[in-house]
Chimera marker file (.cmm) of the C-alpha trace (Angstrom):
<marker_set name="trace">
<marker id="1" x="0.031" y="0.036" z="0.011" r="1" g="1" b="0" radius="0.5"/>
<marker id="2" x="2.744" y="2.338" z="0.927" r="1" g="1" b="0" radius="0.5"/>
<marker id="3" x="4.561" y="1.548" z="-2.498" r="1" g="1" b="0" radius="0.5"/>
<marker id="4" x="1.455" y="2.467" z="-4.459" r="1" g="1" b="0" radius="0.5"/>
<marker id="5" x="1.194" y="5.986" z="-2.506" r="1" g="1" b="0" radius="0.5"/>
<marker id="6" x="4.830" y="6.842" z="-3.097" r="1" g="1" b="0" radius="0.5"/>
<marker id="7" x="4.823" y="6.136" z="-6.709" r="1" g="1" b="0" radius="0.5"/>
<marker id="8" x="1.331" y="7.958" z="-6.919" r="1" g="1" b="0" radius="0.5"/>
<marker id="9" x="3.021" y="10.950" z="-5.207" r="1" g="1" b="0" radius="0.5"/>
<marker id="10" x="6.280" y="10.358" z="-7.840" r="1" g="1" b="0" radius="0.5"/>
<marker id="11" x="3.857" y="10.722" z="-10.762" r="1" g="1" b="0" radius="0.5"/>
<marker id="12" x="2.307" y="13.810" z="-9.091" r="1" g="1" b="0" radius="0.5"/>
<marker id="13" x="5.604" y="15.835" z="-8.601" r="1" g="1" b="0" radius="0.5"/>
<marker id="14" x="6.828" y="14.688" z="-11.863" r="1" g="1" b="0" radius="0.5"/>
<marker id="15" x="3.783" y="16.069" z="-13.671" r="1" g="1" b="0" radius="0.5"/>
<marker id="16" x="4.044" y="19.695" z="-11.292" r="1" g="1" b="0" radius="0.5"/>
<marker id="17" x="7.995" y="20.024" z="-12.405" r="1" g="1" b="0" radius="0.5"/>
<marker id="18" x="6.749" y="19.425" z="-16.158" r="1" g="1" b="0" radius="0.5"/>
<marker id="19" x="4.402" y="22.019" z="-15.860" r="1" g="1" b="0" radius="0.5"/>
<marker id="20" x="6.951" y="23.893" z="-14.315" r="1" g="1" b="0" radius="0.5"/>
<marker id="21" x="9.608" y="23.211" z="-17.103" r="1" g="1" b="0" radius="0.5"/>
<marker id="22" x="6.569" y="24.541" z="-19.678" r="1" g="1" b="0" radius="0.5"/>
<marker id="23" x="5.910" y="27.460" z="-17.904" r="1" g="1" b="0" radius="0.5"/>
<marker id="24" x="9.939" y="27.998" z="-17.932" r="1" g="1" b="0" radius="0.5"/>
<marker id="25" x="10.584" y="27.898" z="-21.042" r="1" g="1" b="0" radius="0.5"/>
<marker id="26" x="7.597" y="29.726" z="-21.948" r="1" g="1" b="0" radius="0.5"/>
<marker id="27" x="9.423" y="32.456" z="-20.109" r="1" g="1" b="0" radius="0.5"/>
<marker id="28" x="12.726" y="31.704" z="-22.033" r="1" g="1" b="0" radius="0.5"/>
<marker id="29" x="10.771" y="31.905" z="-25.253" r="1" g="1" b="0" radius="0.5"/>
<marker id="30" x="9.181" y="35.447" z="-24.355" r="1" g="1" b="0" radius="0.5"/>
<marker id="31" x="12.849" y="37.168" z="-22.760" r="1" g="1" b="0" radius="0.5"/>
<marker id="32" x="14.907" y="35.093" z="-26.126" r="1" g="1" b="0" radius="0.5"/>
<marker id="33" x="13.624" y="38.020" z="-28.511" r="1" g="1" b="0" radius="0.5"/>
<marker id="34" x="11.975" y="41.416" z="-26.655" r="1" g="1" b="0" radius="0.5"/>
<marker id="35" x="10.450" y="43.702" z="-28.960" r="1" g="1" b="0" radius="0.5"/>
<marker id="36" x="11.630" y="47.564" z="-27.785" r="1" g="1" b="0" radius="0.5"/>
<marker id="37" x="10.026" y="50.732" z="-29.275" r="1" g="1" b="0" radius="0.5"/>
<marker id="38" x="12.422" y="52.730" z="-30.422" r="1" g="1" b="0" radius="0.5"/>
<marker id="39" x="12.600" y="56.904" z="-30.268" r="1" g="1" b="0" radius="0.5"/>
<marker id="40" x="12.061" y="56.795" z="-34.135" r="1" g="1" b="0" radius="0.5"/>
<marker id="41" x="8.425" y="57.232" z="-34.558" r="1" g="1" b="0" radius="0.5"/>
<marker id="42" x="6.781" y="53.216" z="-35.761" r="1" g="1" b="0" radius="0.5"/>
<marker id="43" x="9.907" y="51.260" z="-35.095" r="1" g="1" b="0" radius="0.5"/>
<marker id="44" x="10.921" y="48.329" z="-32.776" r="1" g="1" b="0" radius="0.5"/>
<marker id="45" x="14.496" y="47.124" z="-32.308" r="1" g="1" b="0" radius="0.5"/>
<marker id="46" x="14.641" y="43.313" z="-31.666" r="1" g="1" b="0" radius="0.5"/>
<marker id="47" x="18.039" y="42.314" z="-29.949" r="1" g="1" b="0" radius="0.5"/>
<marker id="48" x="18.748" y="38.928" z="-30.671" r="1" g="1" b="0" radius="0.5"/>
<marker id="49" x="21.388" y="36.684" z="-28.805" r="1" g="1" b="0" radius="0.5"/>
<marker id="50" x="22.108" y="33.216" z="-27.838" r="1" g="1" b="0" radius="0.5"/>
<marker id="51" x="21.636" y="29.894" z="-30.529" r="1" g="1" b="0" radius="0.5"/>
<marker id="52" x="19.775" y="30.027" z="-33.349" r="1" g="1" b="0" radius="0.5"/>
<marker id="53" x="17.340" y="26.471" z="-34.279" r="1" g="1" b="0" radius="0.5"/>
<marker id="54" x="14.376" y="26.644" z="-36.655" r="1" g="1" b="0" radius="0.5"/>
<marker id="55" x="11.910" y="26.194" z="-33.987" r="1" g="1" b="0" radius="0.5"/>
<marker id="56" x="13.161" y="29.931" z="-32.380" r="1" g="1" b="0" radius="0.5"/>
<marker id="57" x="13.405" y="31.387" z="-35.510" r="1" g="1" b="0" radius="0.5"/>
<marker id="58" x="10.169" y="30.766" z="-36.057" r="1" g="1" b="0" radius="0.5"/>
<marker id="59" x="9.112" y="31.954" z="-32.982" r="1" g="1" b="0" radius="0.5"/>
<marker id="60" x="10.676" y="35.302" z="-33.553" r="1" g="1" b="0" radius="0.5"/>
<marker id="61" x="9.737" y="35.868" z="-36.087" r="1" g="1" b="0" radius="0.5"/>
<marker id="62" x="5.691" y="34.917" z="-35.362" r="1" g="1" b="0" radius="0.5"/>
<marker id="63" x="6.573" y="37.532" z="-32.691" r="1" g="1" b="0" radius="0.5"/>
<marker id="64" x="7.456" y="40.155" z="-34.965" r="1" g="1" b="0" radius="0.5"/>
<marker id="65" x="4.938" y="40.049" z="-37.104" r="1" g="1" b="0" radius="0.5"/>
<marker id="66" x="2.651" y="40.249" z="-34.329" r="1" g="1" b="0" radius="0.5"/>
<marker id="67" x="4.172" y="43.361" z="-32.764" r="1" g="1" b="0" radius="0.5"/>
<marker id="68" x="4.323" y="45.112" z="-35.906" r="1" g="1" b="0" radius="0.5"/>
<marker id="69" x="0.685" y="45.025" z="-36.105" r="1" g="1" b="0" radius="0.5"/>
<marker id="70" x="0.000" y="45.611" z="-32.248" r="1" g="1" b="0" radius="0.5"/>
<marker id="71" x="2.250" y="48.947" z="-32.247" r="1" g="1" b="0" radius="0.5"/>
<marker id="72" x="1.748" y="50.034" z="-36.100" r="1" g="1" b="0" radius="0.5"/>
<marker id="73" x="5.173" y="49.824" z="-36.928" r="1" g="1" b="0" radius="0.5"/>
<marker id="74" x="6.811" y="50.767" z="-40.494" r="1" g="1" b="0" radius="0.5"/>
<marker id="75" x="10.296" y="49.568" z="-39.069" r="1" g="1" b="0" radius="0.5"/>
<marker id="76" x="12.101" y="46.893" z="-37.723" r="1" g="1" b="0" radius="0.5"/>
<marker id="77" x="15.649" y="47.099" z="-36.873" r="1" g="1" b="0" radius="0.5"/>
<marker id="78" x="16.733" y="43.492" z="-36.005" r="1" g="1" b="0" radius="0.5"/>
<marker id="79" x="19.905" y="43.162" z="-34.092" r="1" g="1" b="0" radius="0.5"/>
<marker id="80" x="22.379" y="41.094" z="-34.494" r="1" g="1" b="0" radius="0.5"/>
<marker id="81" x="25.242" y="42.118" z="-32.315" r="1" g="1" b="0" radius="0.5"/>
<marker id="82" x="24.497" y="39.644" z="-29.723" r="1" g="1" b="0" radius="0.5"/>
<marker id="83" x="25.083" y="36.646" z="-32.241" r="1" g="1" b="0" radius="0.5"/>
<marker id="84" x="28.249" y="34.940" z="-32.463" r="1" g="1" b="0" radius="0.5"/>
<marker id="85" x="29.244" y="32.744" z="-35.987" r="1" g="1" b="0" radius="0.5"/>
<marker id="86" x="28.990" y="30.006" z="-33.473" r="1" g="1" b="0" radius="0.5"/>
<marker id="87" x="25.094" y="30.269" z="-32.800" r="1" g="1" b="0" radius="0.5"/>
<marker id="88" x="23.884" y="29.982" z="-36.268" r="1" g="1" b="0" radius="0.5"/>
<marker id="89" x="26.138" y="26.151" z="-36.766" r="1" g="1" b="0" radius="0.5"/>
<marker id="90" x="23.060" y="24.713" z="-34.831" r="1" g="1" b="0" radius="0.5"/>
<marker id="91" x="20.772" y="26.280" z="-37.741" r="1" g="1" b="0" radius="0.5"/>
<marker id="92" x="23.054" y="26.811" z="-40.789" r="1" g="1" b="0" radius="0.5"/>
<marker id="93" x="23.648" y="29.481" z="-42.804" r="1" g="1" b="0" radius="0.5"/>
<marker id="94" x="21.706" y="28.656" z="-45.793" r="1" g="1" b="0" radius="0.5"/>
<marker id="95" x="18.662" y="28.199" z="-43.351" r="1" g="1" b="0" radius="0.5"/>
<marker id="96" x="19.593" y="30.884" z="-41.738" r="1" g="1" b="0" radius="0.5"/>
<marker id="97" x="19.355" y="32.877" z="-45.129" r="1" g="1" b="0" radius="0.5"/>
<marker id="98" x="16.263" y="31.549" z="-46.321" r="1" g="1" b="0" radius="0.5"/>
<marker id="99" x="14.204" y="32.548" z="-42.818" r="1" g="1" b="0" radius="0.5"/>
<marker id="100" x="15.629" y="35.914" z="-42.453" r="1" g="1" b="0" radius="0.5"/>
<marker id="101" x="14.196" y="35.776" z="-46.475" r="1" g="1" b="0" radius="0.5"/>
<marker id="102" x="11.089" y="34.937" z="-45.279" r="1" g="1" b="0" radius="0.5"/>
<marker id="103" x="10.663" y="37.170" z="-42.450" r="1" g="1" b="0" radius="0.5"/>
<marker id="104" x="11.690" y="40.383" z="-44.623" r="1" g="1" b="0" radius="0.5"/>
<marker id="105" x="9.409" y="39.240" z="-47.376" r="1" g="1" b="0" radius="0.5"/>
<marker id="106" x="6.538" y="38.748" z="-44.914" r="1" g="1" b="0" radius="0.5"/>
<marker id="107" x="7.162" y="42.202" z="-43.493" r="1" g="1" b="0" radius="0.5"/>
<marker id="108" x="7.403" y="43.904" z="-46.943" r="1" g="1" b="0" radius="0.5"/>
<marker id="109" x="4.197" y="42.758" z="-47.821" r="1" g="1" b="0" radius="0.5"/>
<marker id="110" x="2.872" y="44.435" z="-44.194" r="1" g="1" b="0" radius="0.5"/>
<marker id="111" x="4.406" y="47.497" z="-45.551" r="1" g="1" b="0" radius="0.5"/>
<marker id="112" x="7.100" y="47.214" z="-43.048" r="1" g="1" b="0" radius="0.5"/>
<marker id="113" x="10.902" y="47.862" z="-43.541" r="1" g="1" b="0" radius="0.5"/>
<marker id="114" x="13.458" y="45.424" z="-42.107" r="1" g="1" b="0" radius="0.5"/>
<marker id="115" x="16.844" y="46.948" z="-41.373" r="1" g="1" b="0" radius="0.5"/>
<marker id="116" x="19.680" y="44.827" z="-40.063" r="1" g="1" b="0" radius="0.5"/>
<marker id="117" x="22.761" y="46.105" z="-37.777" r="1" g="1" b="0" radius="0.5"/>
<marker id="118" x="25.539" y="44.652" z="-36.048" r="1" g="1" b="0" radius="0.5"/>
<marker id="119" x="27.222" y="42.110" z="-38.314" r="1" g="1" b="0" radius="0.5"/>
<marker id="120" x="30.251" y="41.068" z="-36.545" r="1" g="1" b="0" radius="0.5"/>
<marker id="121" x="33.127" y="40.427" z="-39.092" r="1" g="1" b="0" radius="0.5"/>
<marker id="122" x="33.786" y="37.079" z="-38.577" r="1" g="1" b="0" radius="0.5"/>
<marker id="123" x="29.721" y="36.141" z="-39.157" r="1" g="1" b="0" radius="0.5"/>
<marker id="124" x="30.010" y="38.119" z="-42.444" r="1" g="1" b="0" radius="0.5"/>
<marker id="125" x="32.720" y="36.229" z="-43.643" r="1" g="1" b="0" radius="0.5"/>
<marker id="126" x="31.251" y="33.251" z="-43.050" r="1" g="1" b="0" radius="0.5"/>
<marker id="127" x="28.380" y="34.781" z="-44.902" r="1" g="1" b="0" radius="0.5"/>
<marker id="128" x="29.783" y="35.653" z="-47.734" r="1" g="1" b="0" radius="0.5"/>
<marker id="129" x="31.849" y="32.015" z="-47.624" r="1" g="1" b="0" radius="0.5"/>
<marker id="130" x="29.326" y="30.097" z="-47.088" r="1" g="1" b="0" radius="0.5"/>
<marker id="131" x="27.622" y="31.261" z="-50.148" r="1" g="1" b="0" radius="0.5"/>
<marker id="132" x="24.410" y="31.213" z="-48.200" r="1" g="1" b="0" radius="0.5"/>
<marker id="133" x="22.819" y="33.759" z="-50.827" r="1" g="1" b="0" radius="0.5"/>
<marker id="134" x="21.904" y="36.027" z="-47.868" r="1" g="1" b="0" radius="0.5"/>
<marker id="135" x="22.262" y="39.697" z="-49.896" r="1" g="1" b="0" radius="0.5"/>
<marker id="136" x="19.623" y="41.841" z="-50.644" r="1" g="1" b="0" radius="0.5"/>
<marker id="137" x="19.447" y="42.796" z="-47.120" r="1" g="1" b="0" radius="0.5"/>
<marker id="138" x="19.350" y="46.333" z="-45.630" r="1" g="1" b="0" radius="0.5"/>
<marker id="139" x="22.077" y="46.836" z="-42.994" r="1" g="1" b="0" radius="0.5"/>
<marker id="140" x="24.118" y="48.669" z="-40.930" r="1" g="1" b="0" radius="0.5"/>
<marker id="141" x="27.593" y="48.592" z="-38.396" r="1" g="1" b="0" radius="0.5"/>
<marker id="142" x="25.525" y="49.592" z="-35.605" r="1" g="1" b="0" radius="0.5"/>
<marker id="143" x="21.921" y="50.559" z="-34.346" r="1" g="1" b="0" radius="0.5"/>
<marker id="144" x="23.546" y="53.896" z="-33.689" r="1" g="1" b="0" radius="0.5"/>
<marker id="145" x="24.263" y="54.249" z="-37.589" r="1" g="1" b="0" radius="0.5"/>
<marker id="146" x="20.667" y="52.640" z="-38.692" r="1" g="1" b="0" radius="0.5"/>
<marker id="147" x="18.783" y="55.149" z="-36.392" r="1" g="1" b="0" radius="0.5"/>
<marker id="148" x="20.946" y="58.197" z="-38.118" r="1" g="1" b="0" radius="0.5"/>
<marker id="149" x="19.853" y="57.213" z="-41.550" r="1" g="1" b="0" radius="0.5"/>
<marker id="150" x="16.119" y="56.570" z="-40.484" r="1" g="1" b="0" radius="0.5"/>
<marker id="151" x="15.524" y="59.437" z="-38.643" r="1" g="1" b="0" radius="0.5"/>
<marker id="152" x="17.225" y="61.699" z="-41.651" r="1" g="1" b="0" radius="0.5"/>
<marker id="153" x="14.627" y="59.246" z="-43.855" r="1" g="1" b="0" radius="0.5"/>
<marker id="154" x="11.856" y="60.380" z="-42.185" r="1" g="1" b="0" radius="0.5"/>
<marker id="155" x="12.820" y="63.592" z="-41.983" r="1" g="1" b="0" radius="0.5"/>
<marker id="156" x="13.704" y="63.919" z="-38.529" r="1" g="1" b="0" radius="0.5"/>
<marker id="157" x="16.609" y="64.657" z="-36.033" r="1" g="1" b="0" radius="0.5"/>
<marker id="158" x="18.315" y="64.569" z="-32.894" r="1" g="1" b="0" radius="0.5"/>
<marker id="159" x="19.880" y="67.548" z="-31.212" r="1" g="1" b="0" radius="0.5"/>
<marker id="160" x="20.774" y="68.757" z="-28.098" r="1" g="1" b="0" radius="0.5"/>
<marker id="161" x="18.846" y="71.769" z="-26.363" r="1" g="1" b="0" radius="0.5"/>
<marker id="162" x="20.195" y="74.520" z="-24.745" r="1" g="1" b="0" radius="0.5"/>
<marker id="163" x="20.567" y="74.413" z="-20.676" r="1" g="1" b="0" radius="0.5"/>
<link id1="1" id2="2" r="1" g="1" b="0" radius="0.2"/>
<link id1="2" id2="3" r="1" g="1" b="0" radius="0.2"/>
<link id1="3" id2="4" r="1" g="1" b="0" radius="0.2"/>
<link id1="4" id2="5" r="1" g="1" b="0" radius="0.2"/>
<link id1="5" id2="6" r="1" g="1" b="0" radius="0.2"/>
<link id1="6" id2="7" r="1" g="1" b="0" radius="0.2"/>
<link id1="7" id2="8" r="1" g="1" b="0" radius="0.2"/>
<link id1="8" id2="9" r="1" g="1" b="0" radius="0.2"/>
<link id1="9" id2="10" r="1" g="1" b="0" radius="0.2"/>
<link id1="10" id2="11" r="1" g="1" b="0" radius="0.2"/>
<link id1="11" id2="12" r="1" g="1" b="0" radius="0.2"/>
<link id1="12" id2="13" r="1" g="1" b="0" radius="0.2"/>
<link id1="13" id2="14" r="1" g="1" b="0" radius="0.2"/>
<link id1="14" id2="15" r="1" g="1" b="0" radius="0.2"/>
<link id1="15" id2="16" r="1" g="1" b="0" radius="0.2"/>
<link id1="16" id2="17" r="1" g="1" b="0" radius="0.2"/>
<link id1="17" id2="18" r="1" g="1" b="0" radius="0.2"/>
<link id1="18" id2="19" r="1" g="1" b="0" radius="0.2"/>
<link id1="19" id2="20" r="1" g="1" b="0" radius="0.2"/>
<link id1="20" id2="21" r="1" g="1" b="0" radius="0.2"/>
<link id1="21" id2="22" r="1" g="1" b="0" radius="0.2"/>
<link id1="22" id2="23" r="1" g="1" b="0" radius="0.2"/>
<link id1="23" id2="24" r="1" g="1" b="0" radius="0.2"/>
<link id1="24" id2="25" r="1" g="1" b="0" radius="0.2"/>
<link id1="25" id2="26" r="1" g="1" b="0" radius="0.2"/>
<link id1="26" id2="27" r="1" g="1" b="0" radius="0.2"/>
<link id1="27" id2="28" r="1" g="1" b="0" radius="0.2"/>
<link id1="28" id2="29" r="1" g="1" b="0" radius="0.2"/>
<link id1="29" id2="30" r="1" g="1" b="0" radius="0.2"/>
<link id1="30" id2="31" r="1" g="1" b="0" radius="0.2"/>
<link id1="31" id2="32" r="1" g="1" b="0" radius="0.2"/>
<link id1="32" id2="33" r="1" g="1" b="0" radius="0.2"/>
<link id1="33" id2="34" r="1" g="1" b="0" radius="0.2"/>
<link id1="34" id2="35" r="1" g="1" b="0" radius="0.2"/>
<link id1="35" id2="36" r="1" g="1" b="0" radius="0.2"/>
<link id1="36" id2="37" r="1" g="1" b="0" radius="0.2"/>
<link id1="37" id2="38" r="1" g="1" b="0" radius="0.2"/>
<link id1="38" id2="39" r="1" g="1" b="0" radius="0.2"/>
<link id1="39" id2="40" r="1" g="1" b="0" radius="0.2"/>
<link id1="40" id2="41" r="1" g="1" b="0" radius="0.2"/>
<link id1="41" id2="42" r="1" g="1" b="0" radius="0.2"/>
<link id1="42" id2="43" r="1" g="1" b="0" radius="0.2"/>
<link id1="43" id2="44" r="1" g="1" b="0" radius="0.2"/>
<link id1="44" id2="45" r="1" g="1" b="0" radius="0.2"/>
<link id1="45" id2="46" r="1" g="1" b="0" radius="0.2"/>
<link id1="46" id2="47" r="1" g="1" b="0" radius="0.2"/>
<link id1="47" id2="48" r="1" g="1" b="0" radius="0.2"/>
<link id1="48" id2="49" r="1" g="1" b="0" radius="0.2"/>
<link id1="49" id2="50" r="1" g="1" b="0" radius="0.2"/>
<link id1="50" id2="51" r="1" g="1" b="0" radius="0.2"/>
<link id1="51" id2="52" r="1" g="1" b="0" radius="0.2"/>
<link id1="52" id2="53" r="1" g="1" b="0" radius="0.2"/>
<link id1="53" id2="54" r="1" g="1" b="0" radius="0.2"/>
<link id1="54" id2="55" r="1" g="1" b="0" radius="0.2"/>
<link id1="55" id2="56" r="1" g="1" b="0" radius="0.2"/>
<link id1="56" id2="57" r="1" g="1" b="0" radius="0.2"/>
<link id1="57" id2="58" r="1" g="1" b="0" radius="0.2"/>
<link id1="58" id2="59" r="1" g="1" b="0" radius="0.2"/>
<link id1="59" id2="60" r="1" g="1" b="0" radius="0.2"/>
<link id1="60" id2="61" r="1" g="1" b="0" radius="0.2"/>
<link id1="61" id2="62" r="1" g="1" b="0" radius="0.2"/>
<link id1="62" id2="63" r="1" g="1" b="0" radius="0.2"/>
<link id1="63" id2="64" r="1" g="1" b="0" radius="0.2"/>
<link id1="64" id2="65" r="1" g="1" b="0" radius="0.2"/>
<link id1="65" id2="66" r="1" g="1" b="0" radius="0.2"/>
<link id1="66" id2="67" r="1" g="1" b="0" radius="0.2"/>
<link id1="67" id2="68" r="1" g="1" b="0" radius="0.2"/>
<link id1="68" id2="69" r="1" g="1" b="0" radius="0.2"/>
<link id1="69" id2="70" r="1" g="1" b="0" radius="0.2"/>
<link id1="70" id2="71" r="1" g="1" b="0" radius="0.2"/>
<link id1="71" id2="72" r="1" g="1" b="0" radius="0.2"/>
<link id1="72" id2="73" r="1" g="1" b="0" radius="0.2"/>
<link id1="73" id2="74" r="1" g="1" b="0" radius="0.2"/>
<link id1="74" id2="75" r="1" g="1" b="0" radius="0.2"/>
<link id1="75" id2="76" r="1" g="1" b="0" radius="0.2"/>
<link id1="76" id2="77" r="1" g="1" b="0" radius="0.2"/>
<link id1="77" id2="78" r="1" g="1" b="0" radius="0.2"/>
<link id1="78" id2="79" r="1" g="1" b="0" radius="0.2"/>
<link id1="79" id2="80" r="1" g="1" b="0" radius="0.2"/>
<link id1="80" id2="81" r="1" g="1" b="0" radius="0.2"/>
<link id1="81" id2="82" r="1" g="1" b="0" radius="0.2"/>
<link id1="82" id2="83" r="1" g="1" b="0" radius="0.2"/>
<link id1="83" id2="84" r="1" g="1" b="0" radius="0.2"/>
<link id1="84" id2="85" r="1" g="1" b="0" radius="0.2"/>
<link id1="85" id2="86" r="1" g="1" b="0" radius="0.2"/>
<link id1="86" id2="87" r="1" g="1" b="0" radius="0.2"/>
<link id1="87" id2="88" r="1" g="1" b="0" radius="0.2"/>
<link id1="88" id2="89" r="1" g="1" b="0" radius="0.2"/>
<link id1="89" id2="90" r="1" g="1" b="0" radius="0.2"/>
<link id1="90" id2="91" r="1" g="1" b="0" radius="0.2"/>
<link id1="91" id2="92" r="1" g="1" b="0" radius="0.2"/>
<link id1="92" id2="93" r="1" g="1" b="0" radius="0.2"/>
<link id1="93" id2="94" r="1" g="1" b="0" radius="0.2"/>
<link id1="94" id2="95" r="1" g="1" b="0" radius="0.2"/>
<link id1="95" id2="96" r="1" g="1" b="0" radius="0.2"/>
<link id1="96" id2="97" r="1" g="1" b="0" radius="0.2"/>
<link id1="97" id2="98" r="1" g="1" b="0" radius="0.2"/>
<link id1="98" id2="99" r="1" g="1" b="0" radius="0.2"/>
<link id1="99" id2="100" r="1" g="1" b="0" radius="0.2"/>
<link id1="100" id2="101" r="1" g="1" b="0" radius="0.2"/>
<link id1="101" id2="102" r="1" g="1" b="0" radius="0.2"/>
<link id1="102" id2="103" r="1" g="1" b="0" radius="0.2"/>
<link id1="103" id2="104" r="1" g="1" b="0" radius="0.2"/>
<link id1="104" id2="105" r="1" g="1" b="0" radius="0.2"/>
<link id1="105" id2="106" r="1" g="1" b="0" radius="0.2"/>
<link id1="106" id2="107" r="1" g="1" b="0" radius="0.2"/>
<link id1="107" id2="108" r="1" g="1" b="0" radius="0.2"/>
<link id1="108" id2="109" r="1" g="1" b="0" radius="0.2"/>
<link id1="109" id2="110" r="1" g="1" b="0" radius="0.2"/>
<link id1="110" id2="111" r="1" g="1" b="0" radius="0.2"/>
<link id1="111" id2="112" r="1" g="1" b="0" radius="0.2"/>
<link id1="112" id2="113" r="1" g="1" b="0" radius="0.2"/>
<link id1="113" id2="114" r="1" g="1" b="0" radius="0.2"/>
<link id1="114" id2="115" r="1" g="1" b="0" radius="0.2"/>
<link id1="115" id2="116" r="1" g="1" b="0" radius="0.2"/>
<link id1="116" id2="117" r="1" g="1" b="0" radius="0.2"/>
<link id1="117" id2="118" r="1" g="1" b="0" radius="0.2"/>
<link id1="118" id2="119" r="1" g="1" b="0" radius="0.2"/>
<link id1="119" id2="120" r="1" g="1" b="0" radius="0.2"/>
<link id1="120" id2="121" r="1" g="1" b="0" radius="0.2"/>
<link id1="121" id2="122" r="1" g="1" b="0" radius="0.2"/>
<link id1="122" id2="123" r="1" g="1" b="0" radius="0.2"/>
<link id1="123" id2="124" r="1" g="1" b="0" radius="0.2"/>
<link id1="124" id2="125" r="1" g="1" b="0" radius="0.2"/>
<link id1="125" id2="126" r="1" g="1" b="0" radius="0.2"/>
<link id1="126" id2="127" r="1" g="1" b="0" radius="0.2"/>
<link id1="127" id2="128" r="1" g="1" b="0" radius="0.2"/>
<link id1="128" id2="129" r="1" g="1" b="0" radius="0.2"/>
<link id1="129" id2="130" r="1" g="1" b="0" radius="0.2"/>
<link id1="130" id2="131" r="1" g="1" b="0" radius="0.2"/>
<link id1="131" id2="132" r="1" g="1" b="0" radius="0.2"/>
<link id1="132" id2="133" r="1" g="1" b="0" radius="0.2"/>
<link id1="133" id2="134" r="1" g="1" b="0" radius="0.2"/>
<link id1="134" id2="135" r="1" g="1" b="0" radius="0.2"/>
<link id1="135" id2="136" r="1" g="1" b="0" radius="0.2"/>
<link id1="136" id2="137" r="1" g="1" b="0" radius="0.2"/>
<link id1="137" id2="138" r="1" g="1" b="0" radius="0.2"/>
<link id1="138" id2="139" r="1" g="1" b="0" radius="0.2"/>
<link id1="139" id2="140" r="1" g="1" b="0" radius="0.2"/>
<link id1="140" id2="141" r="1" g="1" b="0" radius="0.2"/>
<link id1="141" id2="142" r="1" g="1" b="0" radius="0.2"/>
<link id1="142" id2="143" r="1" g="1" b="0" radius="0.2"/>
<link id1="143" id2="144" r="1" g="1" b="0" radius="0.2"/>
<link id1="144" id2="145" r="1" g="1" b="0" radius="0.2"/>
<link id1="145" id2="146" r="1" g="1" b="0" radius="0.2"/>
<link id1="146" id2="147" r="1" g="1" b="0" radius="0.2"/>
<link id1="147" id2="148" r="1" g="1" b="0" radius="0.2"/>
<link id1="148" id2="149" r="1" g="1" b="0" radius="0.2"/>
<link id1="149" id2="150" r="1" g="1" b="0" radius="0.2"/>
<link id1="150" id2="151" r="1" g="1" b="0" radius="0.2"/>
<link id1="151" id2="152" r="1" g="1" b="0" radius="0.2"/>
<link id1="152" id2="153" r="1" g="1" b="0" radius="0.2"/>
<link id1="153" id2="154" r="1" g="1" b="0" radius="0.2"/>
<link id1="154" id2="155" r="1" g="1" b="0" radius="0.2"/>
<link id1="155" id2="156" r="1" g="1" b="0" radius="0.2"/>
<link id1="156" id2="157" r="1" g="1" b="0" radius="0.2"/>
<link id1="157" id2="158" r="1" g="1" b="0" radius="0.2"/>
<link id1="158" id2="159" r="1" g="1" b="0" radius="0.2"/>
<link id1="159" id2="160" r="1" g="1" b="0" radius="0.2"/>
<link id1="160" id2="161" r="1" g="1" b="0" radius="0.2"/>
<link id1="161" id2="162" r="1" g="1" b="0" radius="0.2"/>
<link id1="162" id2="163" r="1" g="1" b="0" radius="0.2"/>
</marker_set>
């Protein structure tokens, strides 16, 4: 009798831990691609970090498309500064290129411009050498240079005010 009770307790504990794990995985997904409003109107920044997988990139794409609708964005800046070329080895450069192209095309159909920033020299070298077709994307070396260009494009500027 005692063994059956112990087994039932273990099953209950196992279920509780599975639920907790699912909760933590959901939190990680939410934190993996934050959508940050920019100082430029109708623009969001998406800083990416960590290892890419097809599942993760699909989640990021869904989150970006949903956020664009929610905040009425006309520009998305995707920041790859936190991505190491080793983070891409899991998904592969060809798959990454195809996923980025799909995301860019989806956003274009919605009237949204996509800008990429923060490609490291090593990442650029790996992309070029892989012949992954990773071209035709609007990109800048830094978030700052992308913002300067975007502000100019929108007829805006940031300037210091007199104190």
